[in-house]
C-alpha positions as CSV (number, residue, x, y, z in Angstrom):
1,M,7.5,-9.8,8.8
2,L,7.1,-8.4,12.6
3,W,9.3,-5.4,12.0
4,S,7.6,-4.6,8.4
5,F,4.3,-4.9,10.2
6,I,5.2,-2.3,13.0
7,E,7.1,-0.1,10.4
8,S,4.0,0.1,7.9
9,F,1.4,0.1,10.6
10,T,3.0,2.7,12.6
11,R,3.8,4.9,9.7
12,M,0.5,4.3,8.2
13,G,-1.1,4.8,11.5
14,I,0.5,7.9,12.4
15,G,0.0,9.2,8.7
16,F,-3.6,8.4,9.1
17,A,-4.0,10.5,12.4
18,I,-2.4,13.4,10.6
19,G,-4.6,13.0,7.7
20,I,-7.7,13.1,9.8
21,I,-6.1,16.4,11.3
22,L,-5.6,17.8,8.1
23,A,-9.1,16.8,6.7
24,R,-10.6,19.0,9.3
25,L,-8.5,21.9,8.3
26,L,-8.6,21.7,4.6
27,S,-11.4,21.1,2.2
28,P,-12.2,18.0,0.0
29,E,-11.1,20.3,-3.3
30,E,-7.7,20.9,-1.9
31,F,-7.1,17.1,-1.2
32,G,-8.5,16.6,-4.9
33,L,-5.9,18.8,-6.4
34,I,-3.1,16.7,-4.9
35,G,-5.0,13.6,-6.2
36,M,-5.0,14.9,-9.6
37,L,-1.4,14.7,-9.6
38,T,-0.9,11.5,-8.3
39,V,-0.8,9.4,-11.5
40,F,1.9,11.5,-13.1
41,L,3.9,11.2,-10.0
42,A,3.6,7.4,-9.6
43,V,4.3,6.9,-13.4
44,A,7.4,8.9,-12.8
45,G,8.4,6.8,-9.9
46,T,7.8,3.4,-11.6
47,F,10.2,4.7,-14.4
48,T,12.9,5.7,-11.9
49,D,12.9,2.3,-10.4
50,A,12.5,0.5,-13.7
51,G,12.1,-2.9,-12.0
52,F,15.5,-2.9,-10.6
53,T,14.7,-3.1,-6.9
54,Q,13.1,-6.6,-7.5
55,A,15.9,-7.8,-9.7
56,L,18.4,-7.0,-7.1
57,I,16.5,-8.5,-4.2
58,R,16.1,-12.1,-6.4
59,K,19.8,-12.0,-7.4
60,Q,21.7,-14.0,-4.8
61,D,25.2,-12.5,-5.1
62,C,24.6,-8.7,-5.5
63,T,27.9,-6.7,-5.8
64,D,28.8,-3.1,-5.2
65,T,29.1,-2.8,-8.9
66,D,25.5,-4.0,-9.3
67,F,24.2,-1.6,-6.7
68,S,26.1,1.4,-8.0
69,T,25.0,0.8,-11.3
70,V,21.4,0.9,-10.6
71,F,22.0,3.8,-8.2
72,Y,23.3,6.2,-11.3
73,F,20.6,4.7,-13.6
74,N,17.9,5.8,-10.9
75,L,19.6,9.2,-10.4
76,G,20.0,9.9,-14.1
77,T,16.5,8.9,-14.7
78,G,14.9,10.9,-12.0
79,V,16.6,14.0,-13.3
80,C,15.4,13.4,-16.7
81,L,11.6,12.7,-15.6
82,Y,11.7,15.7,-13.4
83,G,12.4,17.8,-16.6
84,L,9.6,16.5,-18.2
85,L,7.3,17.1,-15.5
86,F,8.3,20.7,-15.3
87,I,7.8,21.1,-19.2
88,F,4.4,19.4,-19.4
89,A,3.0,20.9,-16.0
90,P,1.0,23.6,-17.7
91,Y,-0.5,21.0,-20.3
92,V,-1.6,18.7,-17.0
93,A,-3.1,22.0,-15.6
94,A,-5.2,22.7,-18.8
95,F,-6.4,19.0,-19.0
96,Y,-7.9,19.5,-15.4
97,E,-8.8,23.1,-16.2
98,E,-7.3,24.1,-12.9
99,P,-4.2,26.6,-13.3
100,E,-2.9,26.0,-9.9
101,L,-1.7,22.6,-10.9
102,T,1.1,23.9,-13.1
103,S,3.1,25.3,-9.9
104,L,2.0,22.2,-7.7
105,L,3.4,19.7,-10.2
106,R,6.6,21.8,-10.7
107,V,7.1,21.5,-7.0
108,L,5.8,18.2,-6.2
109,G,7.8,16.9,-9.1
110,C,11.0,17.4,-7.2
111,L,9.8,14.1,-5.3
112,V,11.2,12.1,-8.5
113,I,14.7,13.2,-7.8
114,I,14.6,13.1,-4.1
115,N,13.2,9.5,-3.9
116,S,15.8,8.3,-6.7
117,F,18.4,8.8,-4.0
118,T,16.7,6.4,-1.8
119,I,15.8,3.3,-3.7
120,I,19.0,1.6,-3.5
121,Q,19.4,2.3,0.2
122,R,16.0,0.9,0.7
123,T,16.7,-2.1,-1.6
124,I,20.0,-3.2,0.4
125,L,17.9,-2.9,3.8
126,T,15.1,-5.1,2.3
127,K,17.6,-7.6,0.7
128,R,19.1,-8.0,4.3
129,V,15.5,-8.4,5.4
130,D,16.3,-5.2,7.9
131,F,13.0,-3.7,8.5
132,K,13.9,-2.4,11.9
133,L,16.0,0.6,10.5
134,Q,13.4,1.2,8.0
135,A,10.6,1.2,10.7
136,K,12.7,3.9,12.8
137,I,13.1,5.9,9.9
138,S,9.5,6.0,8.5
139,V,8.1,6.5,12.0
140,I,10.5,9.7,12.6
141,T,10.0,11.2,9.1
142,T,6.1,10.6,9.1
143,I,6.0,12.5,12.5
144,L,8.2,15.5,11.5
145,S,6.5,16.0,8.2
146,G,3.1,15.7,9.6
147,I,3.7,18.2,12.1
148,L,5.0,20.5,9.4
149,G,2.0,20.0,7.3
150,I,-0.4,20.5,10.1
151,Y,1.3,23.7,11.2
152,M,1.1,25.3,7.5
153,A,-2.5,24.2,7.4
154,F,-3.3,25.8,10.6
155,K,-1.7,29.0,9.2
156,G,-3.7,29.1,6.3
157,F,-1.4,27.6,3.5
158,G,-4.1,25.3,2.1
159,V,-3.0,22.9,-0.5
160,W,0.6,23.8,-0.1
161,S,0.6,22.5,3.4
162,L,0.1,18.9,1.6
163,V,2.9,19.6,-0.6
164,A,5.3,20.7,2.2
165,K,4.4,17.6,4.1
166,N,5.1,15.3,0.9
167,I,8.5,16.7,0.0
168,S,9.7,17.1,3.5
169,Q,9.0,13.4,4.4
170,S,10.9,12.2,1.4
171,I,13.9,14.7,2.0
172,L,14.0,13.6,5.8
173,A,14.0,9.9,4.7
174,S,16.6,10.2,2.2
175,V,19.0,12.2,4.8
176,F,18.3,9.4,7.5
177,L,18.8,6.6,5.2
178,W,22.1,7.8,3.9
179,L,23.1,8.6,7.5
180,W,22.2,5.5,9.1
181,N,23.0,2.9,6.2
182,Q,26.5,2.3,5.5
183,W,26.4,1.7,1.7
184,R,27.9,4.2,-0.5
185,P,28.3,4.0,-4.2
186,I,31.5,3.3,-6.1
187,L,32.6,5.1,-9.2
188,V,31.5,2.5,-11.7
189,F,28.6,2.0,-14.2
190,S,28.6,-1.5,-15.5
191,K,27.0,-2.3,-18.9
192,E,27.2,-6.1,-18.1
193,S,25.5,-5.8,-14.7
194,F,22.8,-3.2,-16.1
195,T,21.9,-5.6,-19.0
196,S,21.9,-8.6,-16.6
197,L,19.7,-7.0,-14.2
198,F,17.4,-5.2,-16.8
199,G,16.8,-8.4,-18.5
200,F,14.5,-9.3,-15.5
201,G,13.6,-6.1,-14.2
202,S,12.4,-4.6,-17.5
203,K,9.4,-7.0,-17.6
204,L,8.5,-6.1,-14.0
205,M,8.8,-2.4,-15.0
206,V,6.4,-2.6,-17.8
207,S,4.4,-4.6,-15.6
208,S,4.5,-2.2,-12.7
209,L,4.1,0.8,-15.1
210,I,0.6,-1.0,-16.3
211,D,-0.3,-1.8,-12.8
212,T,0.4,2.0,-11.7
213,L,-1.7,3.4,-14.6
214,G,-4.5,0.9,-13.9
215,R,-4.5,1.8,-10.1
216,N,-4.5,5.5,-10.7
217,I,-6.5,5.8,-13.9
218,Y,-9.4,6.1,-11.7
219,L,-8.1,9.4,-10.0
220,L,-7.5,10.8,-13.3
221,V,-10.8,9.9,-14.5
222,V,-12.7,11.1,-11.5
223,G,-10.6,14.5,-11.5
224,K,-11.4,15.0,-15.0
225,V,-15.1,13.8,-15.5
226,F,-16.4,15.0,-12.0
227,S,-14.6,17.6,-10.1
228,A,-11.8,18.2,-7.5
229,E,-14.3,18.0,-4.8
230,V,-15.7,14.6,-5.6
231,L,-12.0,13.5,-6.2
232,G,-11.4,14.7,-2.7
233,Y,-14.1,12.5,-1.3
234,Y,-12.6,9.7,-3.1
235,T,-9.0,10.1,-2.0
236,R,-10.2,10.4,1.5
237,A,-12.2,7.1,1.3
238,M,-9.0,5.6,-0.3
239,M,-7.0,6.8,2.6
240,F,-9.2,4.9,5.0
241,R,-9.2,1.9,2.8
242,D,-5.6,1.8,2.4
243,L,-4.6,1.9,6.0
244,P,-5.3,-1.9,6.3
245,S,-5.5,-3.0,2.6
246,S,-2.8,-1.4,0.8
247,N,-0.5,-1.2,3.7
248,L,-0.9,-5.0,4.6
249,S,-0.4,-5.8,0.8
250,A,2.9,-3.9,0.9
251,I,4.1,-5.7,4.1
252,I,3.2,-8.9,2.5
253,A,4.9,-8.0,-0.9
254,R,7.9,-6.6,0.8
255,V,8.8,-9.5,3.1
256,S,7.3,-12.4,1.4
257,F,9.4,-11.8,-1.8
258,P,13.1,-11.7,0.0
259,V,11.9,-14.6,2.2
260,L,10.2,-16.9,-0.2
261,S,13.0,-16.4,-2.8
262,Q,15.4,-18.0,-0.4
263,L,13.1,-21.3,-0.5
264,Q,13.1,-21.4,-4.2
265,G,15.1,-24.3,-4.4
266,D,12.9,-26.6,-2.2
267,T,9.4,-26.8,-3.4
268,A,7.6,-28.4,-0.3
269,Q,9.0,-25.7,1.9
270,L,8.2,-23.2,-0.4
271,K,4.5,-24.2,-0.8
272,A,4.1,-24.7,3.2
273,A,5.3,-21.1,3.8
274,Y,3.3,-19.6,0.9
275,R,0.0,-21.4,2.4
276,R,0.9,-20.1,5.8
277,L,1.3,-16.6,4.5
278,I,-2.0,-16.6,2.5
279,T,-4.1,-18.0,5.5
280,S,-2.8,-15.8,7.9
281,S,-2.6,-12.7,6.0
282,M,-6.3,-13.1,4.5
283,L,-7.8,-13.4,8.1
284,I,-6.4,-10.1,9.0
285,A,-7.6,-8.6,5.7
286,F,-10.9,-9.9,5.8
287,V,-11.5,-8.7,9.4
288,L,-10.0,-5.4,8.7
289,M,-11.7,-4.7,5.5
290,L,-15.3,-5.9,6.3
291,G,-14.8,-4.5,9.7
292,M,-14.3,-1.1,8.3
293,A,-17.3,-1.3,5.8
294,A,-19.5,-2.2,8.6
295,S,-18.6,0.9,10.8
296,A,-17.7,3.3,7.7
297,E,-20.6,5.8,8.8
298,A,-19.5,6.3,12.5
299,M,-16.1,6.3,11.7
300,I,-16.0,8.9,8.8
301,I,-18.3,11.4,10.9
302,T,-16.2,10.7,14.2
303,L,-12.9,11.1,12.7
304,I,-13.1,13.7,9.8
305,G,-16.5,15.3,10.3
306,E,-19.9,15.8,8.6
307,Q,-18.6,17.7,5.7
308,W,-17.1,14.3,4.4
309,R,-20.4,12.2,4.6
310,E,-20.2,11.5,0.7
311,S,-17.1,9.4,1.2
312,I,-19.0,6.7,3.5
313,I,-20.7,4.9,0.5
314,L,-17.5,5.3,-1.4
315,L,-15.4,3.7,1.5
316,Q,-17.7,0.9,2.1
317,S,-17.5,0.0,-1.7
318,L,-13.9,0.3,-1.8
319,C,-13.4,-1.9,1.2
320,I,-15.0,-4.7,-0.7
321,V,-12.6,-4.0,-3.8
322,G,-9.5,-3.9,-1.5
323,M,-10.0,-7.0,0.7
324,L,-8.4,-9.3,-2.2
325,Y,-5.4,-6.9,-2.5
326,P,-3.1,-8.9,-0.1
327,L,-3.8,-12.2,-2.1
328,H,-3.0,-10.4,-5.1
329,S,0.2,-9.5,-3.7
330,L,1.1,-12.9,-2.8
331,N,0.0,-14.8,-6.0
332,L,2.1,-12.2,-8.0
333,N,5.2,-12.5,-5.7
334,M,5.1,-16.3,-6.3
335,L,5.5,-15.7,-10.0
336,N,8.6,-13.4,-9.4
337,V,10.1,-16.0,-6.9
338,Q,9.9,-18.6,-9.8
339,G,11.5,-16.1,-12.1
340,R,8.4,-15.8,-14.4
341,S,8.4,-12.1,-14.9
342,D,7.2,-12.7,-18.3
343,L,3.9,-14.3,-17.2
344,F,3.7,-11.6,-14.7
345,L,3.7,-9.1,-17.5
346,R,1.2,-10.8,-19.5
347,L,-1.2,-11.1,-16.7
348,E,-0.7,-7.5,-15.9
349,I,-1.7,-6.5,-19.6
350,I,-4.8,-8.8,-19.5
351,K,-5.9,-7.6,-16.3
352,K,-5.5,-3.9,-16.9
353,T,-7.3,-4.2,-20.3
354,M,-10.5,-5.3,-18.1
355,I,-10.2,-1.5,-16.7
356,I,-11.2,0.0,-20.0
357,P,-14.9,-0.9,-19.7
358,V,-15.0,-0.2,-16.2
359,V,-13.8,3.2,-16.9
360,L,-16.3,3.7,-19.6
361,I,-19.2,2.6,-17.2
362,G,-18.0,5.2,-14.6
363,M,-17.9,8.2,-17.1
364,K,-21.4,7.1,-18.3
365,Y,-23.2,5.9,-15.1
366,G,-21.2,7.4,-12.2
367,L,-18.6,6.7,-9.6
368,L,-20.5,3.9,-7.8
369,A,-21.0,1.9,-10.9
370,M,-17.3,2.5,-11.6
371,I,-16.3,1.0,-7.9
372,S,-18.7,-1.8,-8.8
373,G,-16.9,-2.6,-11.9
374,M,-13.6,-2.6,-9.9
375,M,-15.2,-5.2,-7.7
376,V,-15.7,-7.5,-10.5
377,T,-12.4,-7.1,-12.0
378,S,-10.8,-7.7,-8.7
379,I,-12.4,-11.0,-8.6
380,I,-11.4,-12.1,-12.0
381,A,-7.9,-10.9,-11.4
382,Y,-7.6,-13.1,-8.4
383,F,-8.3,-16.2,-10.5
384,L,-6.0,-15.2,-13.2
385,N,-3.2,-14.7,-10.7
386,S,-3.8,-17.7,-8.5
387,Y,-4.3,-20.0,-11.4
388,W,-0.9,-19.3,-12.8
389,S,1.1,-19.1,-9.6
390,G,-0.6,-22.2,-8.4
391,R,0.7,-24.1,-11.2
392,E,4.2,-23.3,-10.2
393,I,4.0,-25.0,-6.9
394,D,0.7,-27.1,-7.2
395,Y,-1.4,-24.9,-5.0
396,S,-4.6,-24.2,-7.0
397,S,-7.2,-21.5,-6.9
398,W,-9.7,-23.9,-5.3
399,N,-7.1,-24.9,-2.6
400,Q,-6.7,-21.2,-1.8
401,I,-10.3,-20.7,-1.6
402,V,-10.9,-23.7,0.7
403,D,-8.1,-22.5,3.0
404,I,-9.2,-18.9,3.3
405,L,-13.0,-19.6,3.3
406,P,-13.4,-20.1,6.9
407,S,-11.6,-16.5,7.4
408,F,-14.1,-14.9,5.1
409,L,-17.0,-16.6,7.0
410,V,-15.9,-15.4,10.2
411,A,-15.2,-11.9,9.3
412,A,-18.5,-11.5,7.4
413,T,-20.5,-12.8,10.5
414,M,-18.5,-10.2,12.7
415,A,-19.2,-7.4,10.2
416,G,-22.8,-8.2,10.1
417,F,-22.9,-8.0,13.9
418,V,-21.1,-4.7,13.8
419,Y,-23.1,-3.1,11.1
420,L,-26.5,-4.3,12.8
421,L,-25.2,-2.8,16.4
422,G,-24.5,0.6,14.2
423,Q,-28.2,0.7,13.0
424,L,-29.7,-0.2,16.5
425,L,-27.8,2.1,18.8
426,D,-29.1,5.7,19.5
427,Y,-26.0,7.6,20.3
428,N,-23.6,10.1,19.3
429,Y,-21.5,8.7,16.4
430,F,-18.3,8.6,18.7
431,V,-20.0,6.3,21.1
432,I,-21.2,4.2,18.4
433,F,-17.9,3.8,16.7
434,A,-16.2,3.1,20.0
435,L,-18.8,0.4,20.7
436,Q,-18.5,-1.1,17.1
437,V,-14.8,-1.4,17.5
438,L,-15.0,-3.0,20.7
439,A,-17.7,-5.5,19.5
440,G,-15.9,-6.2,16.3
441,G,-12.7,-7.1,18.2
442,I,-14.4,-9.4,20.8
443,S,-16.7,-11.1,18.2
444,T,-13.6,-11.9,16.1
445,V,-11.7,-13.6,18.8
446,L,-14.9,-15.6,20.1
447,L,-15.6,-16.9,16.7
448,C,-12.1,-17.8,15.8
449,E,-11.8,-19.5,19.4
450,I,-15.1,-21.4,19.1
451,F,-14.3,-22.6,15.5
452,K,-10.6,-23.1,16.2
453,L,-9.6,-21.4,13.1
454,E,-6.1,-22.5,11.9
455,A,-5.1,-19.1,10.7
456,Y,-6.0,-17.4,14.0
457,R,-4.3,-20.2,16.1
458,Y,-1.1,-19.5,14.3
459,I,-1.2,-16.0,14.5
460,K,-1.8,-16.1,18.1
461,A,0.9,-18.6,18.9
462,T,3.4,-16.2,16.8
463,A,2.2,-13.2,18.8
464,L,2.5,-15.0,22.2
465,A,5.9,-16.4,21.3
466,K,7.0,-13.1,20.5
467,L,5.7,-11.0,23.5
468,L,5.8,-13.6,26.4
469,P,9.7,-13.3,26.5
470,L,9.4,-9.7,25.9
471,L,6.9,-9.5,29.1
472,K,9.4,-11.8,31.0
473,N,12.5,-9.4,30.1
474,V,10.4,-6.4,31.5
475,S,9.4,-8.2,34.7
476,K,12.9,-9.1,35.5
477,R,14.1,-5.6,35.1
478,Q,11.5,-4.3,37.3
479,A,12.3,-6.9,39.9
480,S,16.1,-6.2,39.8
481,Q,15.4,-2.5,40.1
482,S,13.4,-2.7,43.0
């Protein structure tokens, strides 16, 4: 969890900083053009993986035959899907009435092939719970690709600087994974292995496809119904929201699945570990998301400028939507750990069906109305996920709510104080934002200490257990050198 946290937050933090610089060099419309293509690339990526990653992680005795079979499937599927994207690119451009999208999609579509080379490499590292190497690769590739993107944006390449950044990052990641991870495919494709893994993975592929469409359909609707500029505001708000929310969800999903899978034979240990993950993760999620919503105005203006003011209200609303994402990830992961990919699929179908009225509301009443609908569906989705996952280990939705409610109350109190501080202070936005961050951090720690919050005490004890030996070693080295 520590290395995954370092990897994800370092990568996202560096990417966030790069995004801030690019937002000052590029226009909302240029970001919107890339946002229009996101759904097509995401769907292609889902088909390329086809649920085999989770199937391989869950299988206890994977062989080189299993890994090689899936590798060749990923690669072949990636090539075929790029061909489809190349052919249909003009139709995508016609749909959005943006001619430039034809060339953009044909170039960005190469990501499908490039990423197909890395799926098994990442799967093997994840199965080994080796996030240290992934952390190193992510940080290096994010920095190098970001430098390229910023240089091209500064030189006036516009939207193509974003294309170059994305493609160079994937190429570098693939190269480093193949250089630093020792696995190589063997010349074999096993029908038996494919059938066995696909039996579990196919349901997850359909679930993932439904989830991908559900998450990205909003980009499709905003780009089509409104404009590339409005979509640019929306994607920048999502960039800020995703730094804590989706990043934390990804960490939890990636780490909890292989770890909890090892405990699937011991219900008592599984439940204890699961509860610990939920309480500690949601304290972090509530504090980060509600704190971001409270300081959104000063943060947006300070970091990316006045031209992005329209993103403020969108970010505040999306933070409310996103604060439950880590909880969704954990509950869904529990279904996978228990081998209930069939139930996982049925839940995804039910939840994504709820998106239809939300999209229709957005098309009729506007973007904020659509985000309000997203808030409602997120809450309903939580109860659906937690009910069925809770039945598997006797940990109900009510038990989860009781466990995370103290964390929510602490975070909400902190957020109210931070928001009020921003309204009362009469300084420039940079000073207000710095004071809000400082006040938010101090007030959170004080509230947790006063009420002796269990999740906080666990996180604190874990952090100290990791940091104190490290500090002692540093002190010993300095003493020996002197």
